[in-house]
N, CA, C and O atoms as a Maestro MAE file, in Angstrom:
{
 s_m_m2io_version
 :::
 2.0.0
}

f_m_ct {
 s_m_title
 :::
 protein
 m_atom[244] {
  # First column is atom index #
  i_m_mmod_type
  r_m_x_coord
  r_m_y_coord
  r_m_z_coord
  i_m_residue_number
  s_m_chain_name
  s_m_pdb_residue_name
  s_m_pdb_atom_name
  i_m_atomic_number
  :::
  1 25 0.856 -1.175 0.000 1 A "MET " " N  " 7
  2 3 0.000 0.000 0.000 1 A "MET " " CA " 6
  3 2 0.905 1.243 0.000 1 A "MET " " C  " 6
  4 15 1.848 1.339 0.786 1 A "MET " " O  " 8
  5 25 0.601 2.180 -0.889 2 A "THR " " N  " 7
  6 3 1.389 3.417 -0.958 2 A "THR " " CA " 6
  7 2 1.035 4.335 0.212 2 A "THR " " C  " 6
  8 15 0.031 4.139 0.897 2 A "THR " " O  " 8
  9 25 1.873 5.328 0.417 3 A "MET " " N  " 7
  10 3 1.625 6.288 1.496 3 A "MET " " CA " 6
  11 2 0.336 7.071 1.240 3 A "MET " " C  " 6
  12 15 -0.424 7.344 2.169 3 A "MET " " O  " 8
  13 25 0.093 7.431 -0.021 4 A "ILE " " N  " 7
  14 3 -1.148 8.152 -0.367 4 A "ILE " " CA " 6
  15 2 -2.360 7.271 -0.066 4 A "ILE " " C  " 6
  16 15 -3.373 7.761 0.432 4 A "ILE " " O  " 8
  17 25 -2.261 5.979 -0.363 5 A "GLU " " N  " 7
  18 3 -3.360 5.057 -0.073 5 A "GLU " " CA " 6
  19 2 -3.594 4.944 1.436 5 A "GLU " " C  " 6
  20 15 -4.736 4.884 1.891 5 A "GLU " " O  " 8
  21 25 -2.509 4.917 2.203 6 A "LYS " " N  " 7
  22 3 -2.644 4.884 3.668 6 A "LYS " " CA " 6
  23 2 -3.332 6.148 4.168 6 A "LYS " " C  " 6
  24 15 -4.205 6.093 5.034 6 A "LYS " " O  " 8
  25 25 -2.929 7.284 3.612 7 A "LEU " " N  " 7
  26 3 -3.546 8.555 3.988 7 A "LEU " " CA " 6
  27 2 -5.035 8.541 3.658 7 A "LEU " " C  " 6
  28 15 -5.855 8.967 4.471 7 A "LEU " " O  " 8
  29 25 -5.386 8.056 2.480 8 A "ALA " " N  " 7
  30 3 -6.790 7.981 2.066 8 A "ALA " " CA " 6
  31 2 -7.584 7.064 2.988 8 A "ALA " " C  " 6
  32 15 -8.741 7.341 3.303 8 A "ALA " " O  " 8
  33 25 -6.965 5.981 3.416 9 A "GLN " " N  " 7
  34 3 -7.640 5.042 4.306 9 A "GLN " " CA " 6
  35 2 -7.944 5.694 5.656 9 A "GLN " " C  " 6
  36 15 -9.027 5.507 6.210 9 A "GLN " " O  " 8
  37 25 -6.994 6.451 6.177 10 A "VAL " " N  " 7
  38 3 -7.187 7.100 7.479 10 A "VAL " " CA " 6
  39 2 -8.194 8.239 7.379 10 A "VAL " " C  " 6
  40 15 -9.133 8.310 8.171 10 A "VAL " " O  " 8
  41 25 -8.002 9.130 6.408 11 A "LEU " " N  " 7
  42 3 -8.836 10.331 6.319 11 A "LEU " " CA " 6
  43 2 -10.166 10.101 5.602 11 A "LEU " " C  " 6
  44 15 -11.033 10.975 5.612 11 A "LEU " " O  " 8
  45 25 -10.331 8.950 4.992 12 A "GLY " " N  " 7
  46 3 -11.507 8.675 4.176 12 A "GLY " " CA " 6
  47 2 -12.833 8.711 4.905 12 A "GLY " " C  " 6
  48 15 -13.883 8.812 4.270 12 A "GLY " " O  " 8
  49 25 -12.807 8.632 6.222 13 A "ASP " " N  " 7
  50 3 -14.069 8.633 6.970 13 A "ASP " " CA " 6
  51 2 -14.600 10.033 7.250 13 A "ASP " " C  " 6
  52 15 -15.708 10.184 7.765 13 A "ASP " " O  " 8
  53 25 -13.807 11.076 6.911 14 A "GLY " " N  " 7
  54 3 -14.257 12.450 7.107 14 A "GLY " " CA " 6
  55 2 -14.194 12.946 8.540 14 A "GLY " " C  " 6
  56 15 -14.605 14.070 8.827 14 A "GLY " " O  " 8
  57 25 -13.683 12.117 9.445 15 A "GLN " " N  " 7
  58 3 -13.565 12.491 10.856 15 A "GLN " " CA " 6
  59 2 -12.214 13.156 11.111 15 A "GLN " " C  " 6
  60 15 -11.316 13.082 10.273 15 A "GLN " " O  " 8
  61 25 -12.072 13.802 12.261 16 A "TRP " " N  " 7
  62 3 -10.812 14.414 12.656 16 A "TRP " " CA " 6
  63 2 -9.859 13.336 13.162 16 A "TRP " " C  " 6
  64 15 -10.265 12.423 13.881 16 A "TRP " " O  " 8
  65 25 -8.572 13.453 12.774 17 A "HIS " " N  " 7
  66 3 -7.545 12.496 13.187 17 A "HIS " " CA " 6
  67 2 -6.342 13.255 13.726 17 A "HIS " " C  " 6
  68 15 -5.880 14.217 13.113 17 A "HIS " " O  " 8
  69 25 -5.839 12.819 14.872 18 A "SER " " N  " 7
  70 3 -4.738 13.501 15.553 18 A "SER " " CA " 6
  71 2 -3.403 13.268 14.852 18 A "SER " " C  " 6
  72 15 -3.246 12.341 14.057 18 A "SER " " O  " 8
  73 25 -2.455 14.131 15.171 19 A "THR " " N  " 7
  74 3 -1.099 13.988 14.652 19 A "THR " " CA " 6
  75 2 -0.535 12.625 15.018 19 A "THR " " C  " 6
  76 15 0.060 11.956 14.173 19 A "THR " " O  " 8
  77 25 -0.713 12.203 16.261 20 A "SER " " N  " 7
  78 3 -0.167 10.912 16.691 20 A "SER " " CA " 6
  79 2 -0.798 9.756 15.925 20 A "SER " " C  " 6
  80 15 -0.109 8.790 15.597 20 A "SER " " O  " 8
  81 25 -2.081 9.835 15.637 21 A "GLU " " N  " 7
  82 3 -2.739 8.794 14.846 21 A "GLU " " CA " 6
  83 2 -2.201 8.785 13.420 21 A "GLU " " C  " 6
  84 15 -1.983 7.723 12.838 21 A "GLU " " O  " 8
  85 25 -1.989 9.966 12.864 22 A "MET " " N  " 7
  86 3 -1.455 10.061 11.500 22 A "MET " " CA " 6
  87 2 -0.055 9.452 11.425 22 A "MET " " C  " 6
  88 15 0.264 8.739 10.474 22 A "MET " " O  " 8
  89 25 0.775 9.734 12.422 23 A "VAL " " N  " 7
  90 3 2.130 9.165 12.453 23 A "VAL " " CA " 6
  91 2 2.050 7.645 12.552 23 A "VAL " " C  " 6
  92 15 2.782 6.934 11.864 23 A "VAL " " O  " 8
  93 25 1.170 7.157 13.398 24 A "GLU " " N  " 7
  94 3 1.030 5.715 13.592 24 A "GLU " " CA " 6
  95 2 0.510 5.016 12.338 24 A "GLU " " C  " 6
  96 15 1.015 3.957 11.967 24 A "GLU " " O  " 8
  97 25 -0.489 5.595 11.684 25 A "GLN " " N  " 7
  98 3 -1.141 4.947 10.547 25 A "GLN " " CA " 6
  99 2 -0.454 5.194 9.205 25 A "GLN " " C  " 6
  100 15 -0.422 4.310 8.349 25 A "GLN " " O  " 8
  101 25 0.097 6.400 9.023 26 A "VAL " " N  " 7
  102 3 0.678 6.777 7.725 26 A "VAL " " CA " 6
  103 2 2.202 6.750 7.774 26 A "VAL " " C  " 6
  104 15 2.845 6.340 6.808 26 A "VAL " " O  " 8
  105 25 2.779 7.182 8.883 27 A "GLY " " N  " 7
  106 3 4.227 7.200 9.033 27 A "GLY " " CA " 6
  107 2 4.714 8.571 9.475 27 A "GLY " " C  " 6
  108 15 3.968 9.550 9.468 27 A "GLY " " O  " 8
  109 25 5.987 8.614 9.860 28 A "HIS " " N  " 7
  110 3 6.563 9.860 10.383 28 A "HIS " " CA " 6
  111 2 6.600 10.972 9.345 28 A "HIS " " C  " 6
  112 15 6.665 12.147 9.707 28 A "HIS " " O  " 8
  113 25 6.561 10.628 8.072 29 A "ARG " " N  " 7
  114 3 6.600 11.636 7.012 29 A "ARG " " CA " 6
  115 2 5.193 11.953 6.502 29 A "ARG " " C  " 6
  116 15 5.026 12.347 5.348 29 A "ARG " " O  " 8
  117 25 4.185 11.783 7.354 30 A "PHE " " N  " 7
  118 3 2.811 11.991 6.900 30 A "PHE " " CA " 6
  119 2 2.584 13.402 6.367 30 A "PHE " " C  " 6
  120 15 1.764 13.595 5.470 30 A "PHE " " O  " 8
  121 25 3.302 14.395 6.907 31 A "SER " " N  " 7
  122 3 3.094 15.769 6.434 31 A "SER " " CA " 6
  123 2 3.549 15.925 4.983 31 A "SER " " C  " 6
  124 15 2.953 16.697 4.232 31 A "SER " " O  " 8
  125 25 4.591 15.207 4.581 32 A "ALA " " N  " 7
  126 3 5.039 15.240 3.183 32 A "ALA " " CA " 6
  127 2 4.000 14.571 2.286 32 A "ALA " " C  " 6
  128 15 3.728 15.041 1.182 32 A "ALA " " O  " 8
  129 25 3.430 13.483 2.764 33 A "VAL " " N  " 7
  130 3 2.381 12.783 2.011 33 A "VAL " " CA " 6
  131 2 1.144 13.671 1.912 33 A "VAL " " C  " 6
  132 15 0.502 13.736 0.864 33 A "VAL " " O  " 8
  133 25 0.819 14.343 2.989 34 A "LEU " " N  " 7
  134 3 -0.316 15.265 3.011 34 A "LEU " " CA " 6
  135 2 -0.097 16.399 2.012 34 A "LEU " " C  " 6
  136 15 -1.025 16.805 1.313 34 A "LEU " " O  " 8
  137 25 1.119 16.900 1.949 35 A "HIS " " N  " 7
  138 3 1.461 17.965 0.998 35 A "HIS " " CA " 6
  139 2 1.256 17.485 -0.443 35 A "HIS " " C  " 6
  140 15 0.684 18.204 -1.262 35 A "HIS " " O  " 8
  141 25 1.723 16.273 -0.749 36 A "ARG " " N  " 7
  142 3 1.541 15.713 -2.102 36 A "ARG " " CA " 6
  143 2 0.058 15.543 -2.424 36 A "ARG " " C  " 6
  144 15 -0.373 15.815 -3.545 36 A "ARG " " O  " 8
  145 25 -0.719 15.091 -1.440 37 A "ALA " " N  " 7
  146 3 -2.159 14.915 -1.650 37 A "ALA " " CA " 6
  147 2 -2.821 16.257 -1.953 37 A "ALA " " C  " 6
  148 15 -3.685 16.342 -2.825 37 A "ALA " " O  " 8
  149 25 -2.419 17.295 -1.237 38 A "LYS " " N  " 7
  150 3 -2.976 18.632 -1.489 38 A "LYS " " CA " 6
  151 2 -2.606 19.119 -2.883 38 A "LYS " " C  " 6
  152 15 -3.407 19.785 -3.538 38 A "LYS " " O  " 8
  153 25 -1.400 18.794 -3.344 39 A "GLN " " N  " 7
  154 3 -0.990 19.165 -4.703 39 A "GLN " " CA " 6
  155 2 -1.855 18.459 -5.741 39 A "GLN " " C  " 6
  156 15 -2.043 18.971 -6.845 39 A "GLN " " O  " 8
  157 25 -2.382 17.288 -5.394 40 A "LYS " " N  " 7
  158 3 -3.257 16.535 -6.299 40 A "LYS " " CA " 6
  159 2 -4.708 17.001 -6.210 40 A "LYS " " C  " 6
  160 15 -5.580 16.469 -6.897 40 A "LYS " " O  " 8
  161 25 -4.965 18.009 -5.352 41 A "GLY " " N  " 7
  162 3 -6.305 18.568 -5.270 41 A "GLY " " CA " 6
  163 2 -7.113 18.173 -4.048 41 A "GLY " " C  " 6
  164 15 -8.259 18.600 -3.907 41 A "GLY " " O  " 8
  165 25 -6.546 17.374 -3.167 42 A "TRP " " N  " 7
  166 3 -7.262 17.011 -1.948 42 A "TRP " " CA " 6
  167 2 -7.454 18.256 -1.089 42 A "TRP " " C  " 6
  168 15 -6.566 19.105 -1.009 42 A "TRP " " O  " 8
  169 25 -8.600 18.360 -0.458 43 A "GLN " " N  " 7
  170 3 -8.861 19.452 0.480 43 A "GLN " " CA " 6
  171 2 -8.871 18.869 1.889 43 A "GLN " " C  " 6
  172 15 -9.757 18.096 2.253 43 A "GLN " " O  " 8
  173 25 -7.872 19.254 2.671 44 A "VAL " " N  " 7
  174 3 -7.722 18.735 4.029 44 A "VAL " " CA " 6
  175 2 -7.718 19.907 4.998 44 A "VAL " " C  " 6
  176 15 -6.965 20.866 4.826 44 A "VAL " " O  " 8
  177 25 -8.561 19.821 6.013 45 A "GLU " " N  " 7
  178 3 -8.600 20.853 7.048 45 A "GLU " " CA " 6
  179 2 -7.668 20.458 8.186 45 A "GLU " " C  " 6
  180 15 -7.451 19.276 8.452 45 A "GLU " " O  " 8
  181 25 -7.123 21.469 8.847 46 A "LYS " " N  " 7
  182 3 -6.224 21.270 9.985 46 A "LYS " " CA " 6
  183 2 -6.690 22.191 11.107 46 A "LYS " " C  " 6
  184 15 -7.001 23.359 10.873 46 A "LYS " " O  " 8
  185 25 -6.736 21.661 12.317 47 A "ARG " " N  " 7
  186 3 -7.092 22.494 13.464 47 A "ARG " " CA " 6
  187 2 -6.192 22.127 14.648 47 A "ARG " " C  " 6
  188 15 -5.709 21.000 14.762 47 A "ARG " " O  " 8
  189 25 -5.987 23.102 15.515 48 A "ARG " " N  " 7
  190 3 -5.188 22.864 16.724 48 A "ARG " " CA " 6
  191 2 -6.071 22.148 17.740 48 A "ARG " " C  " 6
  192 15 -7.172 22.601 18.053 48 A "ARG " " O  " 8
  193 25 -5.575 21.031 18.247 49 A "ALA " " N  " 7
  194 3 -6.310 20.287 19.268 49 A "ALA " " CA " 6
  195 2 -5.905 20.795 20.654 49 A "ALA " " C  " 6
  196 15 -6.742 21.305 21.399 49 A "ALA " " O  " 8
  197 25 -4.653 20.660 20.989 50 A "VAL " " N  " 7
  198 3 -4.086 21.170 22.241 50 A "VAL " " CA " 6
  199 2 -2.635 21.537 21.993 50 A "VAL " " C  " 6
  200 15 -1.918 20.807 21.309 50 A "VAL " " O  " 8
  201 25 -2.206 22.632 22.528 51 A "GLU " " N  " 7
  202 3 -0.841 23.138 22.407 51 A "GLU " " CA " 6
  203 2 -0.208 22.821 21.050 51 A "GLU " " C  " 6
  204 15 -0.555 23.448 20.049 51 A "GLU " " O  " 8
  205 25 0.716 21.858 21.006 52 A "GLN " " N  " 7
  206 3 1.428 21.547 19.762 52 A "GLN " " CA " 6
  207 2 0.792 20.402 18.974 52 A "GLN " " C  " 6
  208 15 1.388 19.926 18.008 52 A "GLN " " O  " 8
  209 25 -0.389 19.953 19.355 53 A "MET " " N  " 7
  210 3 -1.056 18.848 18.663 53 A "MET " " CA " 6
  211 2 -2.121 19.386 17.713 53 A "MET " " C  " 6
  212 15 -2.873 20.301 18.047 53 A "MET " " O  " 8
  213 25 -2.164 18.800 16.532 54 A "PHE " " N  " 7
  214 3 -3.139 19.197 15.530 54 A "PHE " " CA " 6
  215 2 -3.981 18.002 15.125 54 A "PHE " " C  " 6
  216 15 -3.622 16.853 15.382 54 A "PHE " " O  " 8
  217 25 -5.107 18.290 14.488 55 A "GLU " " N  " 7
  218 3 -5.985 17.264 13.938 55 A "GLU " " CA " 6
  219 2 -6.251 17.596 12.478 55 A "GLU " " C  " 6
  220 15 -6.225 18.758 12.074 55 A "GLU " " O  " 8
  221 25 -6.505 16.561 11.703 56 A "TYR " " N  " 7
  222 3 -6.701 16.702 10.264 56 A "TYR " " CA " 6
  223 2 -7.943 15.936 9.845 56 A "TYR " " C  " 6
  224 15 -8.291 14.913 10.435 56 A "TYR " " O  " 8
  225 25 -8.613 16.457 8.803 57 A "ARG " " N  " 7
  226 3 -9.724 15.703 8.219 57 A "ARG " " CA " 6
  227 2 -9.818 16.029 6.739 57 A "ARG " " C  " 6
  228 15 -9.486 17.130 6.301 57 A "ARG " " O  " 8
  229 25 -10.275 15.051 5.990 58 A "LEU " " N  " 7
  230 3 -10.438 15.196 4.548 58 A "LEU " " CA " 6
  231 2 -11.801 15.807 4.266 58 A "LEU " " C  " 6
  232 15 -12.826 15.306 4.730 58 A "LEU " " O  " 8
  233 25 -11.803 16.897 3.499 59 A "VAL " " N  " 7
  234 3 -13.045 17.559 3.119 59 A "VAL " " CA " 6
  235 2 -13.477 17.062 1.744 59 A "VAL " " C  " 6
  236 15 -14.647 16.744 1.533 59 A "VAL " " O  " 8
  237 25 -12.528 16.997 0.810 60 A "ALA " " N  " 7
  238 3 -12.831 16.534 -0.550 60 A "ALA " " CA " 6
  239 2 -11.565 16.044 -1.223 60 A "ALA " " C  " 6
  240 15 -10.468 16.537 -0.960 60 A "ALA " " O  " 8
  241 25 -11.739 15.066 -2.096 61 A "LYS " " N  " 7
  242 3 -10.625 14.542 -2.899 61 A "LYS " " CA " 6
  243 2 -10.715 15.087 -4.285 61 A "LYS " " C  " 6
  244 15 -9.874 14.774 -5.127 61 A "LYS " " O  " 8
  :::
 }
 m_bond[243] {
  # First column is bond index #
  i_m_from
  i_m_to
  i_m_order
  :::
  1 1 2 1
  2 2 3 1
  3 3 4 2
  4 3 5 1
  5 5 6 1
  6 6 7 1
  7 7 8 2
  8 7 9 1
  9 9 10 1
  10 10 11 1
  11 11 12 2
  12 11 13 1
  13 13 14 1
  14 14 15 1
  15 15 16 2
  16 15 17 1
  17 17 18 1
  18 18 19 1
  19 19 20 2
  20 19 21 1
  21 21 22 1
  22 22 23 1
  23 23 24 2
  24 23 25 1
  25 25 26 1
  26 26 27 1
  27 27 28 2
  28 27 29 1
  29 29 30 1
  30 30 31 1
  31 31 32 2
  32 31 33 1
  33 33 34 1
  34 34 35 1
  35 35 36 2
  36 35 37 1
  37 37 38 1
  38 38 39 1
  39 39 40 2
  40 39 41 1
  41 41 42 1
  42 42 43 1
  43 43 44 2
  44 43 45 1
  45 45 46 1
  46 46 47 1
  47 47 48 2
  48 47 49 1
  49 49 50 1
  50 50 51 1
  51 51 52 2
  52 51 53 1
  53 53 54 1
  54 54 55 1
  55 55 56 2
  56 55 57 1
  57 57 58 1
  58 58 59 1
  59 59 60 2
  60 59 61 1
  61 61 62 1
  62 62 63 1
  63 63 64 2
  64 63 65 1
  65 65 66 1
  66 66 67 1
  67 67 68 2
  68 67 69 1
  69 69 70 1
  70 70 71 1
  71 71 72 2
  72 71 73 1
  73 73 74 1
  74 74 75 1
  75 75 76 2
  76 75 77 1
  77 77 78 1
  78 78 79 1
  79 79 80 2
  80 79 81 1
  81 81 82 1
  82 82 83 1
  83 83 84 2
  84 83 85 1
  85 85 86 1
  86 86 87 1
  87 87 88 2
  88 87 89 1
  89 89 90 1
  90 90 91 1
  91 91 92 2
  92 91 93 1
  93 93 94 1
  94 94 95 1
  95 95 96 2
  96 95 97 1
  97 97 98 1
  98 98 99 1
  99 99 100 2
  100 99 101 1
  101 101 102 1
  102 102 103 1
  103 103 104 2
  104 103 105 1
  105 105 106 1
  106 106 107 1
  107 107 108 2
  108 107 109 1
  109 109 110 1
  110 110 111 1
  111 111 112 2
  112 111 113 1
  113 113 114 1
  114 114 115 1
  115 115 116 2
  116 115 117 1
  117 117 118 1
  118 118 119 1
  119 119 120 2
  120 119 121 1
  121 121 122 1
  122 122 123 1
  123 123 124 2
  124 123 125 1
  125 125 126 1
  126 126 127 1
  127 127 128 2
  128 127 129 1
  129 129 130 1
  130 130 131 1
  131 131 132 2
  132 131 133 1
  133 133 134 1
  134 134 135 1
  135 135 136 2
  136 135 137 1
  137 137 138 1
  138 138 139 1
  139 139 140 2
  140 139 141 1
  141 141 142 1
  142 142 143 1
  143 143 144 2
  144 143 145 1
  145 145 146 1
  146 146 147 1
  147 147 148 2
  148 147 149 1
  149 149 150 1
  150 150 151 1
  151 151 152 2
  152 151 153 1
  153 153 154 1
  154 154 155 1
  155 155 156 2
  156 155 157 1
  157 157 158 1
  158 158 159 1
  159 159 160 2
  160 159 161 1
  161 161 162 1
  162 162 163 1
  163 163 164 2
  164 163 165 1
  165 165 166 1
  166 166 167 1
  167 167 168 2
  168 167 169 1
  169 169 170 1
  170 170 171 1
  171 171 172 2
  172 171 173 1
  173 173 174 1
  174 174 175 1
  175 175 176 2
  176 175 177 1
  177 177 178 1
  178 178 179 1
  179 179 180 2
  180 179 181 1
  181 181 182 1
  182 182 183 1
  183 183 184 2
  184 183 185 1
  185 185 186 1
  186 186 187 1
  187 187 188 2
  188 187 189 1
  189 189 190 1
  190 190 191 1
  191 191 192 2
  192 191 193 1
  193 193 194 1
  194 194 195 1
  195 195 196 2
  196 195 197 1
  197 197 198 1
  198 198 199 1
  199 199 200 2
  200 199 201 1
  201 201 202 1
  202 202 203 1
  203 203 204 2
  204 203 205 1
  205 205 206 1
  206 206 207 1
  207 207 208 2
  208 207 209 1
  209 209 210 1
  210 210 211 1
  211 211 212 2
  212 211 213 1
  213 213 214 1
  214 214 215 1
  215 215 216 2
  216 215 217 1
  217 217 218 1
  218 218 219 1
  219 219 220 2
  220 219 221 1
  221 221 222 1
  222 222 223 1
  223 223 224 2
  224 223 225 1
  225 225 226 1
  226 226 227 1
  227 227 228 2
  228 227 229 1
  229 229 230 1
  230 230 231 1
  231 231 232 2
  232 231 233 1
  233 233 234 1
  234 234 235 1
  235 235 236 2
  236 235 237 1
  237 237 238 1
  238 238 239 1
  239 239 240 2
  240 239 241 1
  241 241 242 1
  242 242 243 1
  243 243 244 2
  :::
 }
}
């Protein structure tokens, strides 16, 4: 499974997912994968959960 496919699997439910969950499910370079997905037209929202922790969710592919 490619990193983009892993990202799609995690974010595909439209729910918010924490940074730690993204690292666990996609890998330590999830932000690079997220950047590539955004370049392909994915719309992903990001919000601050607590202090240095963020959450992400897929709005549209």
